[in-house]
N, C-alpha and C positions, 0 to 999 in steps of 0.2 A: 504493500500500500504506500510505503514511503516513496518508492520509485514512481508510482502513478501520481502521487501528490506533486512531486517535482516536475514530472513530464507534462501533466495535464493541468492540474490546478494552477501551478505557477507559470504554466505555458499559455495562459489565457484561454483554456478550454475547460472551464469549470463544470459546465453542463455534462461533458463526457466523463469527467472524474466522478461526479456525483452519481451518474448512472452506473458506473462500475462499482462504486461503493454500495449502492442499493442492492446490486446483484450479489455482493459478497457478505452482506450483514447477517446471513443465516449461518455463517461458519464461525467457529470459535476463534481462530486467529484474527479475523477481521474485527470481531466484536472486542477482542482484547485491545486491538489497535485503536478502536473507537473510544474506549474508556479513557485512554491516555491522551486523546486529542484535545485541543483547546476549545473552550466553550464557544468562541466566535465561529469556528469552523462548523461546529454542531448546529448552531442556530442558522447558519447559512444553508446547511444541508436541508433543514426542515422547511425553509422558505422555498428551496428548489423543489422539494417533494410535494409541497402544497400546490405549486403551479403545475407540476407533472400530473397530479391527480385530476386537475381540471382538464388537461389535454387528452388523457388516455384513461380508458376503463380498465383499471388494474385489478386483476383477480385478487380476491380477499386473502387467499393463501400466501400470496407474494408480499403481503404486508405484515406477516407474523413477526418479522424482526422488530417491529415497533414495541412489542411488549418487553423486549430485552434492552431497549435503549433508554428506558425511563430513568430520569434522575430529577429531583425537585427543582434544580436550577433551570430545567427545560420546560417547566410547566406552562409558561406562556407560549412557547413554540408548539407544544402539544395542543393547546387550545386552538390555535390558528389552524393547525393541520387537521384536527378532528372535525372542525367545522366543514371540511370538504368531503368527509366520508359519507357514503350512503348507508342505508339501514343494514344491508347484508354485511358490508365491511365492518361496521360498528359492532354488530352482534357477534361476528366471528372473533374479533379481538377480545370482546368480553369473555368469550368462552375459553380464551387462551391465557388469561392473566389472573393472578390472585392479588396483585398489588392494589391496596385499598385506594390510594390516591388516583391511580390510573383508572381504576374501575369507576370511581366517582365521576371523572371527566367523561368516560365512555357512556355511563348511564345518563348523564346530563344531555349528551349529544343524541342518544337514542330517544329520550323524551321529547327533545326539540323536533326531531324528524317526525315522530308520531303525531305530535300536536299540529305540525304543518300539514301533514296528510289529512287530518280531520278537518282542517279549515279550508284546504284547497278544494276548489270546485264545489263550494257550498256544502262541504261535509259529505259529498257523495262517495268519496274514495275510501270506504271502509272495507278492508278485505273480508271481514267476517260476513258481510252482507252479500258477497258474490257467490252465486250458486256453483257447485262443483260440476254439474251436468253441462254437456256441450250446449252452446247457444245457437239458435237459428233465427231466421226471420220471424218465425212464429212465437219466439220468446217475448216476454214482457218488455215494453219500451224502456222502462227504468233499468232493468237488468242489462239490456243491450247498451244503453248509453254509459252505464258504469263500466262495463267491460271495455268499451271503446276508449274511455278516459284512462283506464288502467294501462291499456296497450299503448296509448300515446305517451303516458308517463314513462313507460319503459324506453321508448324512443328518445324522449327528452332527457331522461336522467342518465342514459347510456350512449352519449354521442360517440361516433367513431371518427378517429382522425383519418382513417382510410376510406375513401369513397367507394372502394371496391369490396369492403367488408361484407361477406355474404350474410352474416348474422344480422348486421344492421339493415341490409336490404330486406331480409325476411321479416324483421320486426316492423318495418315500414309498410310492407305489403299486408301483414297481419292487421295493422292499424287501419289501412284503407278498407280492408274486408269488413272489419267491425263497423266502421262508419257507414259503409254501404248497407250492412244489415240493419242499422238503426233507421234507415230511410233518409239519411242526410245525403242525398244524391250529389248535390252541388259541392258539398264539403269533401266527399269522397273523390270527386272529379278534380278538385283543386289539389288535394294531396297527391293524387296520381300524377298530376302535372309536375309537382315539385320533385317527386321520385324520378320521373323521366328526365327532368333537367339535371338532376344531381348525378344520375348513373348513366345517362346516354349522351347528353349534350356536352358534358365536360370532357376535354381531351385527357387521355391518360394511357398508361400501359395496357397492353392487351389482356394481361392476367388480372387486371382490376375491373374488367367489364363483367356485367351480370352473366351468369351461366345460362344455357339454353332453357333449363327448367324455370329459372327465375324470369327470363324473358317471356316464356309461355304464360306464366302466372300473371305477369304484368299485363300482357296482351289480353288475357281472359278477363281480368278485372276492368280494363279499359273498355272492352266490348260490352260487358254487362252494364257498366255505368252509362256508356253512351246510349245503349238501347233504352235504359230507363229514362234518360234525359229527354230523348226525342219523343218517346211515348207520352211523357208527362206534359211536354210542350203542346202536344196535340196538333202539330203542323203536318201538312201534306208532304209527300215525297220523303218519308222517314229515312229510308236507306241513303238517299242523297244527302240529307241533313247530317246523318251520322258520319258519312264519308268525309264531309267537309270538316266536321269537328276533329276527326282523327288526323286528317292531313294537316290541319292548322296547329294542333297541339302535340301530336305524336308523329312527326313526319318520318322518322327513321324506324319506327316500331312496326313490326309485321302485324297486320290487322287480324283480329280473331276471326277465323273462318266461319264461325257460326253467326256473326253479327248481321251481315247483309241478307242472307237467306231468310232468317227469322223476321226481319223487318219487312222484306218484300211480301212474305206471307201475310203479315198483319195488314199491309197496304191492300192486298187482295181481299182480305176479309172485310175491311172497312168499305171497300167499293162495291161489295156484294149486297144488293138490296132486293127485297121482294122474294116471292116464292120461286122455286125452280124444281123441275122434275129430276134433275141430276146435279151433281156437284159442278159449279161453274169451272170452266176450263182454267181460268187464271188462278183460282185457288189451288186446283189440283197440280198445276205446273209448279207453282211456288212451293207447295207442300213436298213434292218430290225432290226439290232442291234442298229442303230441310232434312229429308231422310238421309241424303248423302253425307251431311256433315254431323249427323247424330247416329252413326251406325251402331254404337254400343247400346243405345236405348231401345232398339228394335221397334221403331215407330211403325204402326200398322199400315197396310195398304188401304187406299181409299177409292181405287178405280171401280171395283165391283160393288154395285148397289146392294146386292144381297149380303155383303159382308160389312156394310157400314154400321150396323147396330153393334156388332162386336168391336169394330174399330173405334167407335165413339167411346165405348167403355174403356178401352185400352188408352185412348188419348186422355180421358178423364184421370186415369190412374197415373199416367206419366206426368201430367200437369201437376197433380197433387204432390208427387214426389219431387218435382223440380222446384216447387215453391220454397223449400227450405234453403236452397243454394242459389237459384237463378229465378227470382220472382218475376222479372220482366218477361223472360221467355215462357215461364209458366202461364202468365197472363195471356200471351198470344195463343197458346194451345187451348186455354179455357175459352177464349173468344171464338176459336175455330169450332169447338164443340157446341157452343151456344148458337153459332150461325147455322151449323148443320141441323140443329133442332128447329131453328126458325124456318129453314127450308123444308121442314118435315122429312128430312132424310134419315133421321134417327129419332127414337123415342127415349126419353130419360124417365126412369122411375122416380117416385117421390124421394127415395133414399139417395139416388144419384143427383137429383136436382138440389137436394139439401146439401150434399157434399160439395157440389159446385158453388153454391151460394156461400157456404162456409169458407171456401177458398177465396172468393171475392172479398168477403169480410176480412180475412187474414191479410189480403193485399192492401185493403184500406187502412188497416191497423199499421201496416208497414209504412205507407205514405198516404195520409188521409186526403184523398182527392176524388173528384167526381168521376174521373176516368175509371176507377176501380169499383165504385158503388154509385149507381144512379137509379132513377125510377124505372128506366127501361129494364135493367138487369133484375131488379127486385120484382117487378110485375111479371116477368117471364118465368122466374124460378121459384117464387115464394108460395105459390098456391098449394095448400094442402100439406105443407111440410111441418116439422115440429114447431110449436108456437114460440119457443125461446129463440130459435134461429131467425124466424120471421120477424119477431119483435126487435131483435138486435139490429137487423137490417133496416127496419123502419125507424129505429132510433137514430141510426147513422144518417138516414135521409133527413130526419128532422133537424139534427144538429148541423147538417151541412148546407142548409138553405142559405141563399145569399143574404149577407148581413148578420146572420146569427153568429158565425165564428168570430167576426170582428167585435161583436158586442161582448164576447166572453173576456176580452182583455180588460174592459171596464169592470165586468162582473168579478173577476178574480181579485181586483183591488178592493172591492166592497165586501166580498164574501170569500176570503181565501180558504176558509175551513171546508168549503165544498170541493176543493181541489186537492185536499190532503187525504192520504190514506187509500187512494184508489177506489173510492166508493162509487164513482161514476166515470169509468174509464173512457166512455165514448165522448163525454163532454170534454175531458182532458185532451183527448186526441184531436177533437175539433179545434181546440185552442192551439195545439201543436201545428195543425194544418194551416191556421191563419198566420202564425209566427213564421212558418216555413215558406209562406207565399203560395201555397197550393189550394187554399180555401179563402173565400172572400168574406 
């Protein structure tokens, strides 16, 4: 260490010296050298270490040497350093030391972190309140938003100095997925833009670029989000609108192959009006394009009229299954089933109509908007089904009427108790819809 001190520290390369010192402090000879070092050098090392903690996510096990460096004269330096530790690092060091003074400082830092977590995001980030089960679009809005906030916290609290860090990219994509599940479509889109700019637009070495699997996941998330965006906007030429969005914001990213066929199918469904003796050719042509990009889902054939009844049931099942992971695509299949019924090309039993309406309700709970629940959908599907399902759909229609969601903003200020505890979830979601700009 004396040689490194002369060569690096006194050679104006102090950062390199302190890095070598940090690597060696788990060995007895280096610790012995440390104990005989001057206090000024020790204090300077702690300042370097505090800055280094800010720049890199250091594994907690690589900080164990801190429990061996304690001496009362360094208490001030320890306080400054411990203020940079995260909860996992702090608790790990607590488990490794019996020194009373150091444990007091570590416990104080632990309490500070926990208090900050309780107050951050209006107290939503309580780990005890997060469910252990996997979350999907059908999960409660509160659970999904908490999970999204926790995922964003991981990204915020563990920045990577290397833009090519695969774990950092994976965490960011997880965060975008959570935000999409919440129904915050524009927010998910903006985060995906930031991810793309960070990992694709910045020049860098080849080995720092995202892997093919990461690119595929990013492409899939962009496709799902673009699909939801154009459907919610309600504009014509949906596939063209989605293509413009992808070209403008993700020019070098390969487009998700499922995006355009699904949107063309929805365009065909929207343009199909009135009764028909057979499935309109445009719908059939677009549907066959969808079959080609979803080979693993075994989508049924629709050409033979005699097979349409069984095919409709299969489409109903596939849409129900897709709803958990790809709600916008599930919606398009659900609309196809509904138009087949309106063309009198298939008959849905009460149970099947109830299942379809429940899926529309689930979509509305994902993004509360008229596109997913409106009087046309309810009138077509609600007759004769279970009263509780019909009543929930009618309640959604009632709270979604123009002007009602906007009035809830005043209502919550006057009667906040009505919005606590989840006693009237439809009312709460209607307010969400107004705040998100999808209900008036």
